[in-house]
C-alpha positions in Angstrom: 203.2 66.6 -28.6 203.7 66.8 -32.4 202.9 70.0 -34.1 200.5 70.2 -37.2 203.6 70.5 -39.3 205.1 67.4 -37.9 201.9 65.6 -38.2 200.9 66.6 -41.5 203.4 68.4 -43.7 206.4 66.3 -43.0 204.5 63.4 -44.4 205.0 64.8 -47.8 208.7 64.5 -47.4 209.1 61.5 -45.1 206.1 59.2 -46.0 206.2 58.0 -49.5 202.8 56.6 -49.1 201.2 60.0 -48.8 201.1 60.4 -52.7 200.4 56.8 -53.3 197.6 56.5 -50.7 194.9 56.7 -53.5 196.4 55.3 -56.6 194.0 53.7 -59.0 192.7 54.6 -62.5 189.5 54.5 -64.4 189.4 53.6 -68.1 186.4 54.1 -70.5 188.3 53.9 -73.7 185.5 52.4 -75.6 183.5 55.7 -74.9 186.5 58.0 -75.5 187.0 58.8 -72.0 190.6 59.6 -70.8 192.4 57.6 -68.2 192.3 59.2 -64.7 195.0 58.6 -62.1 194.3 59.3 -58.5 198.0 59.7 -57.7 198.6 63.1 -55.9 202.2 64.1 -56.2 204.2 64.2 -53.0 207.7 65.1 -54.3 209.4 68.3 -53.2 208.6 70.2 -56.4 209.3 73.6 -54.9 213.0 72.7 -54.6 213.2 72.9 -58.5 212.8 76.7 -58.0 216.4 78.0 -57.5 215.4 80.4 -54.6 213.6 77.7 -52.7 216.0 74.9 -53.3 216.9 74.6 -49.5 213.5 75.1 -48.1 212.2 72.1 -46.0 208.8 70.6 -46.1 208.2 71.9 -42.6 208.9 75.4 -43.9 207.1 75.1 -47.0 204.1 73.6 -45.3 203.7 76.6 -42.9 201.0 78.9 -44.1 202.8 81.9 -42.7 205.9 81.1 -44.7 203.7 80.9 -47.7 202.2 84.3 -47.0 205.6 85.9 -46.2 207.2 84.5 -49.4 204.5 85.2 -51.8 205.7 86.6 -55.2 204.4 90.2 -55.8 206.6 91.7 -58.5 208.8 91.0 -61.4 211.8 91.5 -59.4 210.8 88.8 -57.0 210.1 86.5 -60.0 213.6 87.0 -61.2 215.1 86.5 -57.7 213.4 83.1 -57.0 213.8 81.8 -60.5 217.3 82.8 -61.1 218.5 81.4 -64.5 215.1 79.8 -65.2 213.8 83.3 -65.9 215.1 84.1 -69.5 215.4 87.6 -70.8 212.6 87.2 -73.4 210.2 85.7 -70.8 211.0 88.5 -68.3 210.3 91.2 -71.0 207.1 89.4 -71.8 205.9 89.3 -68.2 206.8 93.0 -67.9 204.7 93.8 -70.9 201.9 91.8 -69.4 201.9 93.5 -66.0 201.6 96.9 -67.9 198.4 95.6 -69.5 196.6 93.7 -66.8 194.1 95.1 -64.5 195.2 92.7 -61.8 198.2 92.9 -59.5 200.7 90.1 -59.2 200.5 88.0 -56.2 201.3 84.2 -56.1 201.9 81.8 -53.1 205.1 79.8 -53.4 203.0 76.7 -53.6 201.2 77.6 -56.9 204.3 79.3 -58.2 206.2 76.2 -57.9 203.6 74.1 -59.7 204.3 76.1 -62.9 206.5 74.2 -65.6 209.0 77.0 -65.9 210.8 75.2 -68.8 207.6 75.8 -70.9 206.1 78.7 -69.0 204.5 80.3 -72.0 202.0 77.4 -72.5 201.7 76.3 -68.8 198.0 76.4 -67.7 198.8 77.5 -64.1 201.0 80.3 -65.3 198.1 81.5 -67.5 195.9 82.1 -64.7 198.1 84.3 -62.6 201.0 85.6 -64.6 200.1 87.5 -67.8 202.4 87.7 -70.9 202.0 90.8 -73.0 202.5 88.7 -76.1 199.1 86.8 -75.4 196.9 89.8 -74.8 194.1 90.7 -77.3 192.2 94.0 -77.5 189.2 94.0 -75.2 185.8 93.2 -76.8 184.0 96.4 -77.6 181.1 95.2 -75.4 183.3 94.6 -72.3 182.1 95.8 -68.9 184.3 96.7 -65.8 181.3 95.4 -63.8 180.1 92.6 -66.0 177.5 91.2 -63.5 176.3 94.7 -62.5 177.1 93.9 -58.8 177.4 97.6 -58.2 174.0 98.2 -59.5 172.5 95.7 -57.0 174.3 97.0 -53.8 171.9 96.9 -50.7 174.6 98.1 -48.4 178.2 99.0 -49.1 179.3 95.5 -48.6 176.1 93.5 -49.8 174.9 92.6 -53.2 171.2 91.5 -53.4 170.3 90.3 -56.8 168.6 87.0 -56.5 165.4 86.9 -54.4 166.6 84.7 -51.6 170.5 84.9 -51.9 172.9 87.6 -51.2 176.6 88.1 -51.7 178.5 89.6 -48.8 182.0 91.2 -49.7 183.8 92.2 -46.5 187.2 92.2 -47.9 188.9 92.7 -51.5 192.2 91.3 -50.7 193.2 87.7 -51.7 196.2 85.4 -51.1 196.7 85.2 -54.9 195.4 87.4 -57.7 193.8 85.7 -60.7 194.2 87.3 -64.1 190.5 86.5 -65.0 189.1 87.9 -61.9 185.5 89.1 -62.4 186.0 91.9 -59.6 189.2 93.1 -61.2 187.8 96.7 -60.9 187.9 96.6 -57.1 190.1 93.5 -56.1 193.9 93.6 -55.5 194.9 97.4 -55.6 195.7 99.7 -58.4 197.7 98.5 -61.5 199.2 100.5 -64.5 195.8 100.5 -66.2 193.3 100.6 -63.4 192.9 102.6 -60.3 191.1 100.9 -57.4 189.8 101.6 -53.9 190.5 98.2 -52.2 189.7 97.6 -48.5 190.6 95.1 -45.9 188.1 93.5 -43.6 186.6 96.3 -41.2 184.6 94.6 -38.6 183.0 97.9 -37.3 181.5 98.6 -40.7 179.3 95.5 -41.1 176.3 96.3 -38.8 174.2 97.8 -41.7 174.7 94.7 -43.6 173.7 92.5 -40.8 170.7 94.7 -40.1 169.7 94.5 -43.7 169.6 90.8 -43.5 167.6 90.8 -40.3 165.0 93.0 -42.0 164.8 90.9 -45.1 163.2 87.5 -44.3 163.2 86.4 -47.9 167.0 86.0 -47.7 168.0 82.3 -46.9 171.5 82.0 -48.4 174.6 84.2 -47.9 177.8 84.0 -49.8 180.9 85.4 -48.0 183.4 86.3 -50.7 185.3 89.3 -51.6 188.4 89.2 -52.0 188.9 85.9 -50.3 187.6 84.5 -47.0 191.0 82.9 -46.3 192.4 86.5 -45.4 189.6 87.0 -42.7 191.0 86.8 -39.3 189.6 83.9 -37.1 187.5 86.4 -34.9 186.2 87.7 -38.1 185.2 84.3 -39.3 183.3 83.8 -36.0 181.6 87.1 -36.0 180.3 86.8 -39.5 179.3 83.2 -39.1 177.7 83.4 -35.7 176.0 86.5 -36.4 174.3 85.1 -39.6 173.5 81.9 -37.8 171.6 83.9 -35.2 169.3 85.2 -38.0 166.5 82.8 -38.0 165.6 82.9 -41.8 169.3 82.5 -42.8 169.7 78.7 -43.8 172.9 78.5 -45.7 176.3 80.2 -45.4 179.2 79.7 -47.9 182.7 80.9 -47.3 184.3 81.5 -50.7 188.0 81.0 -51.0 190.5 79.9 -53.6 192.8 79.0 -50.6 192.5 75.1 -50.8 193.8 75.3 -54.3 196.6 77.7 -53.9 197.6 77.5 -50.2 196.2 74.3 -48.8 198.8 74.6 -45.9 196.5 77.1 -44.1 194.0 74.3 -43.4 196.8 72.3 -41.8 198.8 74.8 -39.8 196.5 77.8 -39.0 194.9 76.3 -36.0 193.0 79.3 -34.9 191.4 80.0 -38.3 190.3 76.3 -38.6 189.0 76.2 -34.9 186.7 79.3 -35.9 185.4 77.8 -39.1 184.9 74.5 -37.3 182.9 76.3 -34.6 180.7 78.0 -37.0 180.2 74.8 -39.0 179.4 72.8 -35.8 176.9 75.5 -34.7 175.2 75.5 -38.0 174.7 71.7 -37.8 173.4 71.9 -34.4 170.8 74.5 -35.8 170.1 72.4 -38.9 171.7 75.1 -41.0 174.4 74.5 -43.7 177.8 76.0 -43.5 180.3 75.1 -46.3 183.4 76.3 -48.2 183.2 77.0 -52.0 186.7 76.8 -53.4 188.1 77.1 -57.0 190.3 74.6 -58.7 190.8 75.1 -62.4 192.9 72.0 -63.3 194.1 68.7 -61.8 197.7 70.2 -61.8 196.7 72.3 -58.8 196.0 69.2 -56.7 198.9 67.5 -54.7 199.4 65.6 -51.5 199.0 68.8 -49.7 195.5 69.0 -51.2 194.8 65.5 -50.0 196.0 66.2 -46.4 194.0 69.5 -46.4 190.8 67.8 -47.4 191.3 64.9 -45.0 191.3 67.6 -42.3 188.2 69.4 -43.5 186.3 66.0 -43.9 187.4 65.0 -40.5 185.9 68.4 -39.1 182.6 67.7 -41.0 183.1 70.8 -43.3 181.6 70.5 -46.9 183.6 71.8 -49.9 182.3 72.5 -53.3 184.2 73.7 -56.4 183.6 76.5 -58.9 185.7 76.8 -62.0 186.0 79.4 -64.8 186.3 78.1 -68.3 189.6 79.5 -69.4 191.2 79.3 -73.0 194.4 77.2 -72.9 193.8 76.2 -69.4 190.7 73.9 -69.0 188.6 74.4 -72.1 189.3 70.9 -73.4 187.1 68.0 -72.4 189.9 65.8 -71.3 191.3 68.4 -68.9 187.9 69.2 -67.3 187.1 65.5 -67.1 190.0 64.5 -65.2 189.7 67.7 -63.0 186.2 66.9 -61.8 187.1 63.2 -61.3 189.8 64.1 -59.0 187.7 66.7 -57.1 185.1 64.2 -56.6 187.6 61.8 -55.3 188.9 64.4 -52.8 185.3 65.0 -51.5 185.1 68.3 -53.3 181.9 68.5 -55.2 182.2 69.9 -58.7 179.5 72.5 -58.6 179.8 75.3 -61.4 181.9 75.9 -64.5 181.4 79.4 -65.5 181.6 80.9 -68.9 184.2 83.7 -68.6 182.8 87.0 -67.7 183.2 90.0 -70.1 185.7 91.9 -67.9 188.8 93.8 -69.3 192.2 92.2 -70.0 190.8 88.8 -70.5 189.9 88.4 -74.2 192.7 86.0 -74.6 191.3 83.8 -72.0 187.6 83.8 -72.9 185.9 81.0 -74.9 182.7 80.8 -77.0 179.3 79.8 -75.8 179.3 77.1 -78.3 182.4 75.6 -76.9 180.9 75.7 -73.4 177.7 73.9 -74.6 179.8 71.1 -76.1 181.8 70.7 -73.0 178.6 70.5 -70.9 177.1 68.0 -73.2 180.2 65.7 -73.1 180.5 66.0 -69.2 176.9 64.7 -68.6 176.8 61.2 -67.9 180.6 60.8 -67.2 180.1 60.9 -63.3 177.2 60.8 -60.8 174.7 63.6 -61.4 175.4 65.4 -58.0 179.2 65.6 -59.1 178.3 66.9 -62.6 179.0 70.5 -62.6 176.6 72.9 -64.0 178.0 75.0 -66.8 176.6 78.4 -66.8 176.8 81.9 -68.3 176.3 84.6 -65.8 174.4 86.9 -68.0 176.2 90.2 -68.4 174.3 93.1 -66.9 172.8 91.2 -63.8 170.7 88.4 -65.4 172.4 85.9 -63.2 173.5 82.4 -63.8 171.9 80.7 -66.8 172.4 77.1 -68.0 174.7 77.5 -70.9 172.3 76.0 -73.5 169.3 77.9 -72.3 169.9 81.1 -74.4 167.0 82.7 -76.3 169.0 82.9 -79.4 172.5 82.6 -80.5 174.2 84.0 -83.6 177.3 81.9 -83.9 178.8 83.8 -86.8 178.6 87.1 -84.9 178.9 85.5 -81.5 176.0 87.2 -80.0 173.8 85.1 -77.5 170.6 86.4 -76.0 169.5 85.4 -72.5 166.5 86.0 -70.3 166.1 85.6 -66.5 162.3 85.6 -65.8 162.6 84.9 -62.2 165.2 87.5 -61.6 164.8 90.3 -64.1 161.3 89.6 -65.7 161.3 90.5 -69.3 164.7 92.0 -69.6 167.1 90.6 -72.1 170.8 90.2 -71.6 173.6 89.6 -74.2 176.9 87.8 -74.1 179.5 88.2 -76.9 182.0 85.5 -78.0 185.7 86.6 -78.2 186.0 88.1 -81.6 189.2 86.1 -82.7 187.3 83.0 -82.3 184.6 83.9 -84.8 184.3 83.2 -88.6 185.9 85.7 -91.0 182.5 87.3 -91.6 182.0 87.6 -87.9 185.3 89.2 -87.3 184.7 91.7 -90.2 181.3 92.7 -88.6 183.1 93.8 -85.4 186.0 95.4 -87.2 183.9 97.8 -88.9 183.4 100.3 -86.2 181.2 102.6 -88.5 177.6 102.3 -87.2 178.5 99.4 -84.8 176.3 100.7 -82.0 173.2 101.1 -84.4 173.8 97.7 -85.9 173.9 96.1 -82.4 170.7 98.0 -81.3 168.9 96.8 -84.5 169.9 93.3 -83.9 168.8 93.5 -80.1 165.5 94.9 -81.2 164.9 92.0 -83.4 165.5 89.5 -80.6 163.0 91.3 -78.4 
């Protein structure tokens, strides 16, 4: 009997039709829409990396090989890139790792998709491998915990902010570490600038979380995140999923993972993990409850034939997948990039769900965009695809206001980059404030923030006026 690798992975190497299986294009030139090609690359792109030049498709397509060969240090970057890593680039990466609050961890899959001949401008590199030359000083109003998750902890592993939805964080480890992570205060281990108390999944410590959920009948929706659900063991997927499904008032369960975007091989080669997820999903359907995956693609460049094969597997098993993106400067903040991304996601049966304005966490000022830019993107995306595949562009109001439609601010001073938000169904009359990146403001706006004398008093006066 053929193994999953032989049935799936080798097709990328042996079957030229895998990458051509869905070739077509959409043209709306009269409306200014870019052309979209549903051609998912099936070449052996990883062999362009000197350290993996002899790796077969079977090896590359094994999730265990991907995990074992993940790049976690600058020395490993140099080892696998060889002459592709120039001395200036190496020094720039070293400077970036000294400033970022996130550790370095990249799967060979996502590492190989970087254009190393133009790494400085590559949108995938920008998400995972920081360069010191691109950093900006943090905004004066940045927050380690921008969403005030710690302030809404119901148990050590549970965040309860919305009336009927909770966030379960059983793990703080991920198969990759994103430079823009909203939980950089806890995820991924300590760095040169940030000390953290990270944790792996500890089954024996979840009972207080489960009991809290049993005792709160208003909770209907549970998001399992972290960290990343991809790193939960099969028995942990089953324990969490089946325990939640046994609670009568829990109606929806979402496993959050970036895994489909950065290591789709796990869907095809980790049979035990997939069997556990399928069991939970099937049990949910039998009980008329929803079990789905929420994943995270930022650009179309992260989608390949491996993605196509992984999604075929998930669709065949009846597992729904939705996508959440973060709006990242120089990565996906242009309409053409996001348009092509959501079109290809929809083609793959991945529902484009949210696009987040970047949270105000440290080490990310060079990646953030303005609220005005997000509003324009939202306006242009509407009407380009069916409504259920049109992602909601939202600002997760700093301080715990929750997700707000990006154009629903109470007020917005574009010159100073200060937007005011309310969340009446979540926080009553409380006001929340988001601050655009200073380098994107007008000269007058930049002068306002550059003058540190009396800055807090001036901000307090402005907030008082908006109230």
